[in-house]
N, C-alpha and C positions, 0 to 999 in steps of 0.2 A: 464481607464488605460485597456489594454489587458491583459490575462493571459499570461502564461508562456509554452503553450503546446509544443511550438518551442523548449524552452530551455530543456523540458524533452524528446522532440524526440533527439537533439543535445547530450543529455548526455548517452540517450542510443546507439546512433550511434558511440560516442567516446569509449565507453566500448568495442563495436564489434570491432572497429577499433585496440584497442591493444589485440585482440583475447580472450576477456574473458567475462564472464557475469556480468552484473550489480547487485549490492547488493542493494535491496529496504528493508527498515526497517518498520515498523510499530509500531506506539505508540499512545496511546490515548490522547486526549485532557484533561486538567484538572487532569491529574493523574501524580504524588500524589496529585499537586496542579496544578492551571494554570502555575504559574511561573517555577515550578517544571517540568512540562510537557515541556513546552519550553526549559528548561536547559537541558531536556533527549534529545528532538530533536536536538539540537546544540552538544550534545555529540557524539550520533550515528555519526552524520555527521564528527565529527572530527576522530573519530573511524575509518571512512574509507565506511561508506554508501554513495552511490551515488544519491539514493533519499529516501525520507520519507514518508509516508503516516500516516497522523494523521488522526486518528478514532475521530469519532463523537458519543460519548457516547449515549445508547440508552438502555431503560428500558427493551426491550426484542429482546437481539440481538440473533436472530434464529440460525446463520450460527458461531457462536461464542463459543468455549469452555470455561471450569472454569476460567481459568487465565484471560483471558479478560475479562469475565463476571465478575471476582471480583474487576478489575481496573475500569469498567464501574462504578460499584456500588460506587467505591470510588468516583469519579469524581462527578457521577449524586449529591450524597449526600453532595459533597462540594459545589453543586448550580452551576455547569459550564452550560453555557447557549452556543447558537450558537456564540456570539460576542465573546466569548473566543476561541472557534475554528478557527475564522477568526484570531484574536490575535496571535494565536499561529502559523498559516499560515505566517501571516505578520511579525512577529518577527524572526521567524526561517528562511525565505526569506531573509529577510533584512541583517541578521548577516552573512548568509552563501553563497548568491546569487544559491543555488542549488535547484533542482527540489521538491517542497513540495504540493503533493495531499492530498484530504480529501478521507476518506473512510466512506461511511454513507449508512444507511437504507435509502428508500426512502421516508418513512411517515414524519420525520421531515422537508425534503425538501418541499414536499408536503404540509404541514402547516405553512411552514415559506414564500412559496411563491418561485415558480422557478425563477422569473426575478430577484426577490431582492437577491437570495441566489447567482446565478451566475455573478450579478454583483458586489456583495461583496467579492466573492472569487477571482475574477479577480484583483479587486482592491487591494486587498491584497499581489497580487503576485502569488496566487494558478496556478499550473501547471493542475487542472484539479480534476476529482472525478471518484473515483471507486465505483459502485451500484451494488452491490450483488444481489440485490432482485427486481431489476427493470427489467422487462419483454422487450425486444426490441421492440415487437410489441406495446408496452404502452410508448414508451422512445421518439417518435418526438418532443412534447413540450420541453423535457429536452435538446434534441440534436440541436434544434434550438435555444435556448437561449445558450448553452454553446458554441457554433460555433460562433456565434456573438459576444461572450466575451473572444474569443481564450484561450477556455478550453478542455483539454482530456477528453472524455466519455470513461470510459476503463469498458468492460462487463468482467463477470465472466463464463467461460466455465468448464464443468466437465465432468471426465471420462465416463458420462451417455450420454452426448451428441451425437446426431447422426450426421454424418458427414453434411447431408444438414442444420441441426438446426447451426452448427459451422459457416458454410458460412452466414447463416441470420446474425449470432451475429457477425462475423468478420467485415462482411459490415458495419455493422452500427456504429462501435467502432473507437476510436483513441486514439492516443498515445502507447498504447501495450495492449496485450491480458492478461488477468490474469487467469492463468489455476491452479484451483484446483486441488491439486496432487490427491484427493482422495473422495472419499464421507464421509460427516460426517461433524464434526465442527473442528473448527480450534484448534490446539493443538500441541506441538512436539510430534513426533514419532519416534520409534525405526529404521523405515527404510522408504523412501518416495517410493519406489517402481518401478516397471514396467511400471504401470497405465499412472503414470505422463509421462512417455519418449513416449509411445505410444498417449498420448491425445497431446503432444507439435508437435510429427509429423503429426498427423490429421489436427490441428490448422493451423500450417505452409502451408500446402497444400492447404489452402484457403485463405492465406492473407500473403501481405509483411510485415505487423506489427510485432513489437518484440513480442515474447511470453515468459512471467515470472511465474515462478511457485511459488506459496506459498502454505501454510496447511501443518506443520508437519516438516519443517527444523529448526534445532536447535544446529548444530554442524559444524565445519569447513570443516570436512569430509563428513557429507551432503550435504553442499553447494557445495562443489568440485563435488560431485556426480551428481547435478542437475545442475550446471554449464556447465558439458559435453554435455549437449543436449539443454539447455534453453536460452534465452537472457538475462533474467534475473531472480535471486533469491530473494524471498520474506520472511522475516522473521519478526513475530510478538511475538507468545506466548515467544518465548524464551527470547525477549528483557524485556517483561512486568513480566515474571517470576523472573528475575534479579532484576528488581525493588522491586518487592512484597518481597522478599526475604531478601531484604538487610535493615541491622539495622536501617541505617538512608538516609537521603536523599543523602547527599554526597557520601556515599559508592555504591548508586543506581547508580547514575552519572558515577562512576569509573567504575562500574560493566558493565553497558552497554557500554563504550567508549570501554573497552577491548574486550567484546564479538562480538562488530563491527569491532575491528583489526583483531579479530581470523577468522571471517565471511569473510572479505576483503581478507584475505591471501587465504582461501580456495576457494572462486571463480575467482583466479588468479592460482590456480593451473591445469595443463592440465593433462589429464589422460594419 
């Protein structure tokens, strides 16, 4: 079975045709449990997310802040495996028909086997992978297998990326470009800032791919701000924090559904 890169591209194009940014949510697999994580993905789609990134919990998540690290730790202590990540993608996609990607560091894929990982992700109906720590110059093997299986390869660009480097990264990627709004780790911020707008403009000068902004967005007002210049607004820590702060799983699911609804309104506001 081929992956769903076309579904991802169509979803982002449909949002653009509506004159708005896409809302992309991030949730780790296996948090608070495997079943609970699947229910959370369905809840954010139900609330209004267009795309969901399923995180593959990692013991050394160098780009993630304390909120996502805490959730990853819970998932890992619960014994989450790559098979559970694939199940999360499969059940979430089958229930919603919407694009689901995996966000993962390179080391777990390298250990699991690139061909095996890409084949299983495509079979599960996944749309692709976001690989924050895979250098473009070392990505040929991954891209070969991802392309063979119809999967997007989403690379991350940062405010520190020089223009020539941006062009190299965007030429190698597919699906969309993940623009990290600021230097540092994931987490909610008071302001997403001008750095992100400048990075999006510089990135768009190198590619036709949609450019989606993540790191720091947590409110409808911030989503509306980022939607003014980006093709997609990526929200992770704010969803995870709602789950962590909830007194029980049912309350957590209701909280993430409500947040998705607020953010979905935010990306539809025009300045």
